[in-house]
C-alpha positions as CSV (number, residue, x, y, z in Angstrom):
1,M,-37.3,10.5,34.2
2,P,-39.6,8.2,36.5
3,R,-41.5,10.0,39.3
4,V,-40.3,9.2,42.8
5,H,-42.8,7.4,45.0
6,P,-43.3,8.8,48.6
7,L,-42.2,5.5,50.0
8,A,-38.9,6.0,48.2
9,L,-38.3,9.2,50.1
10,L,-39.0,7.4,53.3
11,L,-36.4,4.8,52.5
12,L,-33.9,7.6,51.8
13,V,-34.4,8.9,55.4
14,L,-33.7,5.4,56.7
15,L,-30.2,5.4,55.0
16,S,-27.3,5.2,57.4
17,A,-25.9,8.3,59.1
18,S,-22.5,7.6,57.5
19,L,-24.1,8.3,54.1
20,V,-25.3,11.7,55.2
21,T,-21.8,12.6,56.6
22,Q,-20.3,11.7,53.2
23,L,-22.8,14.0,51.4
24,Q,-22.1,17.0,53.7
25,P,-18.5,17.7,52.6
26,L,-19.6,17.4,48.9
27,S,-22.2,20.1,49.4
28,Q,-19.7,22.3,51.0
29,T,-17.2,22.2,48.1
30,S,-19.7,23.1,45.4
31,K,-22.0,26.2,45.6
32,K,-24.3,24.9,42.9
33,M,-24.8,21.2,43.3
34,V,-28.0,19.3,43.8
35,I,-29.1,15.7,44.3
36,S,-31.2,15.0,41.2
37,H,-34.3,12.8,41.0
38,K,-32.3,10.7,38.6
39,F,-29.6,10.1,41.2
40,V,-32.2,9.1,43.9
41,W,-33.8,6.7,41.5
42,N,-30.4,5.1,40.6
43,L,-29.6,4.9,44.2
44,L,-32.8,3.1,45.2
45,T,-32.6,0.7,42.3
46,N,-29.1,-0.2,43.3
47,R,-27.5,1.3,40.1
48,A,-24.9,3.4,41.8
49,Q,-23.3,0.9,44.2
50,R,-19.9,0.8,42.4
51,Y,-19.7,4.4,41.5
52,S,-17.5,7.0,43.3
53,Y,-17.3,10.6,42.1
54,T,-15.3,13.4,43.6
55,P,-16.3,17.0,42.9
56,I,-12.7,18.0,42.3
57,C,-12.6,17.0,38.7
58,R,-15.4,15.3,36.7
59,Y,-12.9,13.0,35.1
60,N,-11.2,12.0,38.4
61,K,-13.2,8.8,39.0
62,I,-12.5,6.2,41.7
63,W,-14.1,2.9,41.2
64,K,-14.7,1.0,44.4
65,E,-16.4,-2.3,45.0
66,K,-19.7,-2.5,46.8
67,K,-19.6,0.9,48.4
68,V,-22.5,3.3,48.1
69,M,-21.1,6.7,47.1
70,I,-23.2,9.6,45.9
71,P,-22.6,10.9,42.4
72,V,-23.1,14.7,42.5
73,E,-24.5,16.3,39.3
74,E,-24.4,19.8,38.1
75,E,-27.5,21.4,36.8
76,E,-27.5,20.8,33.0
77,S,-28.0,23.6,30.5
78,E,-30.4,23.1,27.6
79,E,-27.4,23.4,25.3
80,N,-25.5,20.6,27.1
81,I,-28.5,18.3,27.0
82,T,-28.8,18.9,23.2
83,N,-25.1,18.1,22.7
84,I,-25.2,14.9,24.7
85,T,-28.4,13.8,22.8
86,A,-26.7,14.5,19.5
87,L,-23.6,12.5,20.5
88,K,-25.8,9.6,21.6
89,T,-27.4,9.7,18.1
90,A,-24.0,9.9,16.4
91,L,-22.8,6.8,18.2
92,Q,-24.9,4.7,15.9
93,Y,-22.4,5.4,13.1
94,F,-19.7,3.8,15.3
95,D,-22.0,0.8,15.9
96,A,-21.9,1.8,19.6
97,D,-25.5,3.1,20.2
98,F,-26.0,0.9,23.3
99,F,-25.0,3.6,25.9
100,N,-27.7,5.3,28.0
101,Y,-27.8,9.1,28.4
102,S,-25.8,9.3,31.6
103,K,-23.0,7.1,30.1
104,V,-22.9,9.2,27.0
105,K,-22.6,12.3,29.2
106,E,-19.7,10.8,31.0
107,M,-18.0,9.9,27.7
108,A,-18.4,13.5,26.5
109,N,-16.9,14.9,29.7
110,G,-14.0,12.5,29.4
111,A,-13.4,13.2,25.8
112,E,-13.4,17.0,26.5
113,E,-11.1,16.8,29.5
114,F,-8.8,14.0,28.4
115,N,-9.1,12.6,24.9
116,I,-9.2,15.9,22.9
117,P,-6.2,17.5,24.6
118,A,-4.2,14.2,24.2
119,F,-5.3,14.1,20.5
120,R,-4.1,17.6,19.9
121,E,-0.8,17.1,21.7
122,N,0.0,14.0,19.7
123,R,-0.9,15.6,16.4
124,K,1.4,18.5,17.3
125,I,4.2,16.0,17.8
126,V,3.8,13.7,14.7
127,A,1.1,15.0,12.3
128,S,2.4,18.5,11.5
129,K,3.6,17.2,8.1
130,N,1.7,15.0,5.6
131,G,2.8,11.8,4.0
132,G,4.1,9.7,6.9
133,L,7.7,10.1,6.1
134,Q,8.6,10.8,9.7
135,D,7.8,9.1,13.0
136,P,6.6,5.6,11.9
137,S,4.3,3.6,14.1
138,V,5.9,1.3,16.7
139,L,3.3,-1.3,15.9
140,V,5.3,-3.3,13.3
141,F,3.9,-5.9,11.0
142,N,6.2,-8.9,10.3
143,S,5.2,-11.1,7.4
144,F,7.8,-13.8,8.2
145,W,6.5,-17.3,8.9
146,A,8.6,-19.1,11.6
147,E,7.7,-22.4,10.1
148,N,9.0,-21.5,6.6
149,K,11.1,-24.3,5.3
150,S,14.4,-24.4,3.5
151,L,15.3,-20.8,4.2
152,N,18.7,-19.6,3.2
153,K,20.0,-17.7,6.3
154,T,22.6,-15.9,4.2
155,N,22.1,-13.0,1.8
156,N,24.5,-14.0,-0.9
157,K,24.1,-12.3,-4.3
158,F,22.3,-14.3,-6.9
159,N,24.2,-16.1,-9.7
160,Y,22.9,-14.1,-12.7
161,P,22.6,-15.7,-16.1
162,S,25.2,-14.8,-18.8
163,E,24.2,-13.0,-22.0
164,K,27.6,-13.5,-23.7
165,G,27.7,-13.2,-27.4
166,I,24.8,-10.6,-27.6
167,Q,25.3,-8.0,-30.3
168,R,24.0,-4.4,-30.4
169,P,20.9,-4.1,-32.6
170,S,21.1,-1.7,-35.6
171,N,18.1,0.5,-34.5
172,D,17.2,2.2,-31.2
173,E,13.6,0.6,-31.2
174,D,15.1,-2.8,-30.8
175,I,17.5,-1.5,-28.0
176,A,14.5,0.0,-26.2
177,F,12.9,-3.4,-25.8
178,M,16.0,-5.4,-24.6
179,T,16.1,-6.8,-21.1
180,V,18.2,-5.4,-18.3
181,T,20.6,-8.4,-18.7
182,E,21.0,-7.8,-22.4
183,L,21.5,-4.1,-22.0
184,G,24.0,-4.7,-19.2
185,E,26.0,-7.0,-21.4
186,L,26.1,-4.4,-24.2
187,F,27.4,-1.9,-21.7
188,R,29.8,-4.2,-20.1
189,T,31.4,-5.1,-23.5
190,K,31.5,-1.4,-24.4
191,Q,29.2,-1.9,-27.4
192,I,27.1,1.0,-26.0
193,T,27.7,3.7,-23.4
194,S,25.4,4.8,-20.6
195,R,25.2,8.2,-22.2
196,E,23.8,6.6,-25.4
197,L,21.3,4.6,-23.5
198,T,20.2,7.7,-21.6
199,D,19.7,9.5,-24.8
200,I,17.7,6.7,-26.3
201,F,15.3,6.4,-23.4
202,L,14.9,10.1,-22.7
203,Q,14.0,10.6,-26.4
204,R,11.4,7.9,-26.2
205,L,9.9,9.3,-23.0
206,K,9.6,12.8,-24.6
207,R,8.2,11.3,-27.8
208,Y,5.4,9.2,-26.2
209,N,4.6,11.0,-23.0
210,P,2.2,13.5,-24.6
211,V,-0.1,10.6,-25.3
212,L,0.6,8.2,-22.4
213,E,0.9,11.0,-19.7
214,A,3.3,8.8,-17.7
215,V,6.0,11.3,-16.7
216,I,5.7,13.9,-14.0
217,T,9.3,15.2,-14.0
218,F,12.3,14.5,-16.3
219,T,15.5,14.2,-14.3
220,E,17.6,15.0,-17.3
221,E,20.5,16.8,-15.7
222,L,20.9,14.2,-13.0
223,A,20.6,11.4,-15.6
224,Y,23.5,12.8,-17.7
225,N,25.6,13.3,-14.6
226,Q,25.0,9.7,-13.5
227,S,25.5,8.3,-17.0
228,K,28.9,10.2,-17.2
229,Q,30.0,8.6,-13.9
230,A,28.9,5.2,-15.1
231,D,30.9,5.5,-18.3
232,E,34.0,6.8,-16.4
233,L,33.9,3.9,-13.9
234,L,33.7,1.3,-16.6
235,A,36.6,3.0,-18.4
236,Q,38.6,2.6,-15.2
237,G,37.8,-1.1,-15.2
238,K,35.2,-0.9,-12.4
239,Y,32.0,-2.7,-13.3
240,L,29.2,-2.5,-10.7
241,G,26.9,-5.3,-12.1
242,P,23.9,-5.7,-14.4
243,L,22.3,-2.3,-13.5
244,H,25.5,-0.3,-14.1
245,G,24.7,2.4,-16.6
246,I,21.1,1.3,-17.1
247,P,18.4,4.0,-17.2
248,Y,15.2,3.7,-15.1
249,G,12.3,5.5,-13.6
250,L,10.8,6.0,-10.1
251,K,7.2,6.3,-9.1
252,D,6.8,9.9,-7.9
253,I,6.1,9.1,-4.3
254,I,9.9,8.2,-3.9
255,A,12.0,11.2,-2.8
256,V,15.1,12.3,-4.8
257,P,16.9,15.5,-3.6
258,H,16.6,18.7,-5.7
259,Y,13.6,17.3,-7.7
260,R,9.9,17.5,-7.1
261,T,8.2,14.7,-5.3
262,T,4.6,15.5,-6.0
263,W,2.8,12.3,-4.9
264,G,0.7,12.9,-8.0
265,S,-1.4,15.6,-6.2
266,S,-2.0,19.2,-7.0
267,A,-1.7,20.0,-3.2
268,F,2.0,18.9,-3.4
269,K,2.9,19.5,-7.0
270,N,5.7,21.9,-6.0
271,Q,7.0,19.9,-3.1
272,V,10.8,19.2,-3.0
273,L,12.0,16.8,-0.3
274,D,15.5,17.1,0.8
275,T,16.0,13.4,1.3
276,E,17.2,10.3,-0.5
277,A,14.8,7.4,-0.5
278,W,16.4,4.1,0.5
279,V,15.5,2.5,-2.8
280,Y,17.1,5.4,-4.7
281,K,20.3,5.0,-2.7
282,K,20.4,1.3,-3.5
283,L,20.0,1.9,-7.2
284,K,22.5,4.7,-7.3
285,S,25.0,2.5,-5.6
286,A,24.4,-0.2,-8.3
287,G,25.2,2.4,-11.0
288,A,21.7,2.8,-12.4
289,V,20.7,6.1,-14.0
290,L,17.5,7.9,-13.0
291,I,15.9,9.6,-16.0
292,A,12.4,10.4,-14.8
293,K,10.0,10.6,-11.9
294,L,7.0,8.7,-13.2
295,V,3.3,9.2,-12.6
296,S,1.7,8.1,-9.3
297,G,-2.0,8.5,-9.1
298,S,-2.9,11.3,-6.7
299,L,-1.8,10.3,-3.3
300,A,-1.2,6.8,-4.7
301,Y,-4.8,6.1,-5.6
302,D,-5.6,4.9,-9.1
303,D,-4.2,6.5,-12.4
304,I,-5.6,10.0,-12.1
305,W,-3.1,12.7,-11.2
306,F,-2.9,16.5,-11.3
307,G,-1.6,16.5,-14.9
308,G,-4.0,14.1,-16.5
309,R,-4.6,10.4,-16.5
310,T,-2.1,7.7,-17.6
311,R,-3.0,5.5,-20.6
312,N,-2.4,1.8,-21.4
313,P,0.1,1.4,-24.3
314,W,-1.6,-1.7,-25.5
315,N,-5.0,0.1,-25.8
316,I,-4.5,3.8,-25.5
317,L,-8.2,4.4,-25.5
318,E,-8.3,3.1,-22.0
319,Y,-6.3,4.0,-18.8
320,S,-3.6,2.0,-17.0
321,T,-5.4,1.7,-13.6
322,G,-3.6,1.5,-10.3
323,S,-1.4,4.2,-8.8
324,S,1.8,2.8,-10.2
325,A,0.4,3.9,-13.5
326,G,3.6,5.6,-14.8
327,P,6.0,2.8,-14.0
328,A,3.7,0.2,-15.7
329,S,2.9,2.2,-18.8
330,S,6.5,3.4,-19.3
331,T,8.0,-0.1,-19.0
332,S,5.4,-1.6,-21.3
333,A,6.0,1.0,-24.0
334,G,9.8,0.6,-23.9
335,L,10.3,4.1,-22.5
336,V,12.4,2.7,-19.6
337,P,14.1,-0.7,-19.2
338,F,12.6,-1.0,-15.7
339,A,10.8,1.2,-13.1
340,I,10.1,1.0,-9.4
341,G,6.4,1.2,-8.3
342,S,4.6,0.6,-5.0
343,E,1.5,-1.4,-3.8
344,T,-0.7,-1.1,-0.9
345,A,-3.8,-2.7,-2.5
346,G,-3.4,-3.5,-6.2
347,S,-1.3,-0.6,-7.2
348,M,1.3,-2.8,-8.9
349,T,-0.8,-5.9,-9.9
350,Y,-3.6,-4.0,-11.6
351,P,-1.4,-1.7,-13.9
352,A,1.0,-4.6,-14.6
353,A,-2.0,-6.7,-15.8
354,R,-3.6,-3.9,-17.8
355,C,-0.3,-2.9,-19.5
356,G,0.9,-6.4,-20.0
357,V,4.2,-6.1,-18.2
358,T,6.1,-8.4,-15.8
359,C,6.3,-7.2,-12.2
360,L,7.2,-8.5,-8.8
361,R,5.2,-7.4,-5.7
362,P,7.7,-8.8,-3.2
363,T,7.3,-10.1,0.3
364,F,6.3,-7.4,2.7
365,G,9.4,-5.9,4.3
366,A,11.8,-7.0,1.5
367,V,12.5,-3.4,0.2
368,G,13.1,-0.5,2.5
369,R,10.6,2.4,2.3
370,S,12.2,5.3,4.0
371,G,11.8,8.5,1.9
372,V,8.6,7.1,0.4
373,M,5.1,8.5,0.9
374,S,3.3,6.2,3.3
375,L,-0.2,5.0,3.0
376,S,-0.1,2.1,5.4
377,E,3.0,1.0,7.3
378,S,1.8,-2.6,7.5
379,L,0.7,-2.9,3.8
380,D,3.0,-0.7,1.6
381,K,5.6,-2.5,-0.6
382,L,8.0,-1.4,-3.3
383,G,8.8,-3.6,-6.3
384,P,10.0,-3.6,-9.9
385,F,8.3,-3.5,-13.3
386,C,10.5,-5.1,-15.9
387,R,10.8,-6.7,-19.3
388,S,11.1,-10.2,-17.8
389,A,10.9,-12.2,-14.6
390,S,14.7,-12.6,-14.8
391,D,15.0,-8.8,-14.7
392,C,12.7,-8.7,-11.6
393,A,15.0,-11.3,-9.9
394,I,18.0,-9.0,-10.5
395,L,16.2,-6.0,-9.2
396,I,15.0,-7.7,-6.0
397,D,18.5,-8.9,-5.4
398,V,19.8,-5.3,-5.6
399,L,17.0,-3.8,-3.5
400,R,16.4,-6.3,-0.7
401,G,17.9,-5.8,2.7
402,K,17.4,-4.0,6.0
403,D,16.7,-0.2,5.7
404,P,17.8,1.3,9.1
405,D,15.0,3.9,8.8
406,D,12.2,1.5,8.1
407,V,11.4,-0.7,11.1
408,S,9.3,-3.1,9.0
409,S,12.1,-3.9,6.6
410,R,14.4,-6.9,7.1
411,D,17.1,-9.0,5.6
412,L,15.0,-11.3,3.5
413,S,16.2,-14.9,3.4
414,I,15.5,-15.4,-0.4
415,Q,17.4,-18.2,-2.1
416,D,18.8,-17.7,-5.6
417,P,15.9,-18.1,-8.0
418,F,18.3,-18.9,-10.9
419,S,19.3,-22.1,-9.0
420,V,15.9,-23.4,-8.1
421,D,15.1,-26.9,-9.3
422,I,11.4,-26.5,-10.3
423,T,10.9,-30.2,-10.9
424,K,11.0,-30.6,-7.1
425,L,8.1,-28.2,-6.6
426,T,4.4,-28.8,-6.1
427,V,2.3,-26.0,-7.5
428,G,-1.4,-25.5,-7.1
429,Y,-3.6,-23.8,-9.6
430,L,-6.9,-22.0,-8.9
431,E,-9.8,-22.2,-11.3
432,S,-8.8,-18.7,-12.4
433,A,-5.3,-19.7,-13.5
434,E,-4.4,-19.4,-17.2
435,T,-4.4,-23.0,-18.7
436,E,-1.3,-22.3,-20.8
437,V,0.8,-21.5,-17.7
438,V,-0.4,-24.7,-16.0
439,D,0.4,-26.8,-19.1
440,V,3.8,-25.2,-19.7
441,L,5.0,-25.7,-16.2
442,R,3.7,-29.3,-16.1
443,A,5.6,-30.0,-19.3
444,K,8.7,-28.7,-17.6
445,G,8.4,-31.2,-14.8
446,V,6.5,-29.2,-12.1
447,K,4.0,-31.2,-10.2
448,M,0.7,-29.3,-10.9
449,V,-2.3,-29.9,-8.6
450,P,-5.8,-28.4,-8.4
451,F,-5.9,-26.0,-5.5
452,K,-8.3,-23.9,-3.5
453,L,-7.5,-21.3,-0.8
454,N,-9.3,-22.4,2.4
455,Y,-10.0,-19.8,5.1
456,T,-13.0,-18.9,7.3
457,V,-12.5,-15.1,7.6
458,E,-15.2,-13.5,5.5
459,S,-14.2,-9.9,6.0
460,V,-10.9,-9.9,4.0
461,Q,-11.8,-6.9,1.9
462,S,-13.2,-4.8,4.8
463,I,-10.1,-5.6,6.9
464,L,-7.9,-4.2,4.2
465,N,-10.1,-1.1,3.7
466,I,-10.2,-0.3,7.5
467,T,-6.4,-0.9,7.8
468,M,-5.4,1.1,4.7
469,D,-7.9,4.0,5.2
470,V,-7.2,4.6,8.9
471,D,-3.4,4.4,8.4
472,M,-3.7,6.7,5.4
473,L,-5.7,9.3,7.4
474,A,-3.1,9.2,10.2
475,H,-0.5,10.2,7.6
476,F,-2.8,12.9,6.0
477,D,-4.6,14.1,9.0
478,R,-3.5,17.7,8.5
479,W,-4.4,17.5,4.8
480,Q,-8.0,16.7,5.7
481,R,-8.2,19.2,8.5
482,E,-7.0,22.0,6.2
483,R,-9.8,20.8,3.7
484,L,-7.2,20.1,1.0
485,D,-9.4,17.1,0.1
486,D,-11.8,19.6,-1.5
487,E,-9.0,20.1,-4.2
488,Y,-8.4,16.4,-4.7
489,E,-8.3,15.2,-8.3
490,A,-11.0,12.5,-8.0
491,Q,-13.6,13.3,-5.3
492,D,-15.0,9.8,-5.2
493,Q,-11.7,8.3,-4.1
494,W,-9.6,9.4,-1.1
495,P,-11.9,12.2,0.1
496,V,-14.8,9.8,0.6
497,E,-12.8,7.0,2.1
498,L,-10.9,9.2,4.5
499,R,-14.0,10.9,5.8
500,R,-15.4,7.5,6.5
501,A,-12.1,6.5,8.2
502,R,-12.6,9.3,10.7
503,L,-15.5,7.2,12.1
504,V,-13.5,4.0,12.7
505,P,-13.1,3.6,16.5
506,A,-9.6,2.5,17.7
507,V,-11.2,-0.6,19.2
508,D,-12.5,-1.8,15.8
509,Y,-9.3,-1.0,14.1
510,I,-7.6,-3.4,16.6
511,Q,-10.3,-5.9,16.0
512,A,-9.6,-5.8,12.3
513,Q,-5.9,-6.5,13.0
514,R,-6.9,-9.5,15.2
515,A,-9.0,-10.8,12.4
516,R,-6.1,-10.2,10.1
517,G,-4.0,-12.4,12.4
518,R,-6.5,-15.2,12.2
519,L,-6.5,-14.9,8.4
520,I,-2.7,-15.2,8.2
521,K,-2.8,-18.4,10.3
522,E,-5.4,-19.9,8.1
523,I,-3.5,-19.0,4.9
524,K,-0.3,-20.4,6.3
525,S,-1.9,-23.8,6.6
526,N,-2.7,-23.7,2.8
527,F,1.0,-23.8,2.0
528,K,1.6,-27.1,3.7
529,K,0.8,-29.0,0.6
530,V,2.0,-26.6,-2.1
531,D,5.2,-24.5,-2.7
532,A,3.2,-21.9,-4.7
533,F,0.0,-21.4,-6.5
534,I,-1.2,-19.8,-9.8
535,G,-4.3,-17.7,-10.2
536,N,-5.8,-14.5,-11.4
537,S,-3.6,-11.5,-10.6
538,T,-6.5,-8.9,-10.4
539,D,-9.1,-10.8,-8.4
540,W,-9.9,-8.2,-5.7
541,E,-10.4,-10.7,-2.9
542,L,-7.0,-12.3,-3.7
543,V,-5.4,-8.8,-4.0
544,C,-6.6,-7.9,-0.6
545,L,-5.7,-11.3,0.9
546,G,-2.2,-11.2,-0.5
547,N,-1.5,-7.7,0.8
548,L,-2.8,-8.5,4.2
549,V,-0.7,-11.6,4.5
550,G,2.3,-10.0,2.8
551,F,3.1,-12.8,0.4
552,P,4.8,-12.2,-3.0
553,V,3.3,-12.5,-6.5
554,V,4.9,-12.3,-10.0
555,V,2.5,-10.9,-12.6
556,V,3.2,-12.6,-16.0
557,P,1.9,-11.7,-19.4
558,T,0.3,-14.7,-21.0
559,G,-1.3,-13.4,-24.2
560,L,-3.4,-10.9,-26.0
561,K,-7.1,-10.8,-27.1
562,P,-9.3,-8.5,-29.1
563,V,-10.5,-5.3,-27.5
564,M,-14.1,-4.8,-26.3
565,D,-14.5,-1.6,-28.3
566,P,-13.2,-2.0,-31.8
567,P,-13.9,0.7,-34.3
568,E,-17.2,0.4,-36.1
569,K,-15.5,-0.1,-39.5
570,G,-12.2,-1.8,-40.2
571,T,-9.7,-3.3,-37.8
572,T,-7.6,-2.1,-34.9
573,N,-4.2,-3.1,-33.6
574,R,-5.2,-2.3,-30.1
575,R,-5.3,-5.3,-27.8
576,T,-6.4,-6.4,-24.4
577,T,-3.6,-8.1,-22.4
578,V,-4.0,-11.4,-20.6
579,T,-1.9,-12.1,-17.5
580,T,-1.7,-14.5,-14.6
581,G,-0.2,-14.4,-11.1
582,I,2.3,-16.8,-9.6
583,Y,2.0,-16.6,-5.8
584,A,4.4,-18.0,-3.1
585,S,4.6,-17.8,0.7
586,P,6.4,-15.0,2.4
587,D,10.2,-15.1,2.0
588,H,9.8,-17.5,-1.0
589,D,9.9,-14.9,-3.8
590,H,12.6,-17.1,-5.4
591,I,10.0,-19.8,-6.0
592,A,7.5,-17.5,-7.8
593,L,10.4,-16.0,-9.8
594,A,11.8,-19.4,-10.8
595,L,8.4,-20.5,-12.0
596,A,7.9,-17.3,-14.0
597,M,11.3,-17.5,-15.6
598,A,10.6,-21.2,-16.6
599,Y,7.4,-20.1,-18.2
600,Q,8.9,-17.2,-20.0
601,F,11.9,-19.3,-21.2
602,V,9.6,-21.2,-23.6
603,T,7.0,-18.4,-24.4
604,D,7.4,-15.0,-25.9
605,H,4.3,-13.1,-24.6
606,H,6.6,-10.8,-22.5
607,K,8.5,-9.8,-25.6
608,Q,5.6,-8.4,-27.5
609,R,5.6,-4.6,-28.3
610,P,2.4,-2.5,-27.9
611,P,1.2,-0.6,-31.0
612,I,1.6,2.9,-29.8
613,D,2.5,4.3,-33.3
614,D,0.1,2.2,-35.3
615,V,-3.2,1.6,-33.6
616,G,-4.8,0.8,-36.9
617,P,-6.3,2.5,-40.0
618,N,-9.6,3.2,-38.4
619,D,-8.4,4.2,-35.0
620,Q,-7.0,7.5,-33.9
621,I,-4.4,8.3,-31.2
622,P,-6.2,10.4,-28.6
623,S,-5.3,13.9,-27.6
624,P,-3.8,14.3,-24.2
625,S,-6.2,14.4,-21.2
626,T,-9.2,13.5,-23.3
């Protein structure tokens, strides 16, 4: 504090009488108020000219232009000075250490009297339960581009391809690796019953799950009830479509009544939600048969869950990666014909690539998410893992549409991918694109051009992390406050990220969304010359960018290569999968699907079967959880 010069005191005496009269009532209303040296100094250096402070309430400030009012200060305790100093120091972690002592004190008083009570009241209203299933944010992200061309304004069903003439294989192994359309035709022509299909896939799940660790809960009783209903409807001449009677699995963040929805976490492993997720309702209406709740990484982060860690069927000495671990691993191994997973940031694309399975991460908002654990309301998406791109097209046709309880969902204007003329398309390819895919599509008449994504926003990855982590913390605020993060399965994952998220100011969260808006504008301009582009499906920058913009991608298996860790002696049948991503602009999922189907029509990479039973003479199948 600077010393006050005697001349300064003289100047104070010369101040107007009106100032003195304003000071007098202030001194009368407070028994213990003084005019500090600091105040006099501020007054004389013209620092308090716009500051009015009533003694009624420290937070009741009145800002006035060019009027000299006297801020009255209480005598500060040593403890209060220490607290304010500590807060000033802490502000550096918010990148906001530019406030002087008096301003930090004002901030602390305001936080104590206004912010904290408001925070607590809001938490009481919306944060008493974890998971974000209730009370979604009113700040709604819409991935739709107004300039999108050739949009089909109707939502007519797709014209599915016919599989007429298909015959039932003689063994269950071959049945397990048939596509949805092939299984649907066997069922429709009564060559197989839904009960038989349910038996086949439940047996496979139980046989291989001890090694793959891909199942959390078998829904056996429900499955047999639903398969019975499916068979009865067909016997009555009522055929519901290609999913009628077909078994499947759901990632265990998707709620189904009477069964656990664990979110993959030990903290919620006994949780039963008395609600039907929208996606489950849609599949049930289509006649599909739920046989298992499949592994979600704990709280939808990576492949570690409370019961172990899910493995990759193609190389069971490594893990599946990504929180949609169970759906990817199970579909790849022929344990289910299809499964539903979710993605916020790579949770579908990574396990699909690792396990060598086709998947569609659809346009944001395509599939309703009510009844599903929420990480980020502007990033979360649900989509299918399938045997083929054709199956993915059928699944998105069934699942798309407005969910009345999900404000971000909408009636997606997707055209029929089975009727797209790919020879009229211009498709770019990044340097990371698989050459075979480029060559195959070019040979089929697609105009293929070199391509590079141009954008100036350099903070793509940090924008995604800030958005995802802050949103996630809002949905699991109580979980953190009750210190359940200490029990989390992987301490270097959510616990670390969500503690860091606690230090993201609201201002900088909004700035991240503004930067996201600029990124979307810049990415939109890239699609003026191409209808789609091809590139690596697991490039982290591209994963972050795609999820922030909300555009779709189809992950397509494109081959196999030797593993990096073969046995010291002999050979192994384990393989590393090779995949690529086919990307389109929002609402143009049909373009990406049509291109993927064209590629798979003349290749058979998606038909290969992983060597779960026969890894090789010098390799051993690992014991569970090792």
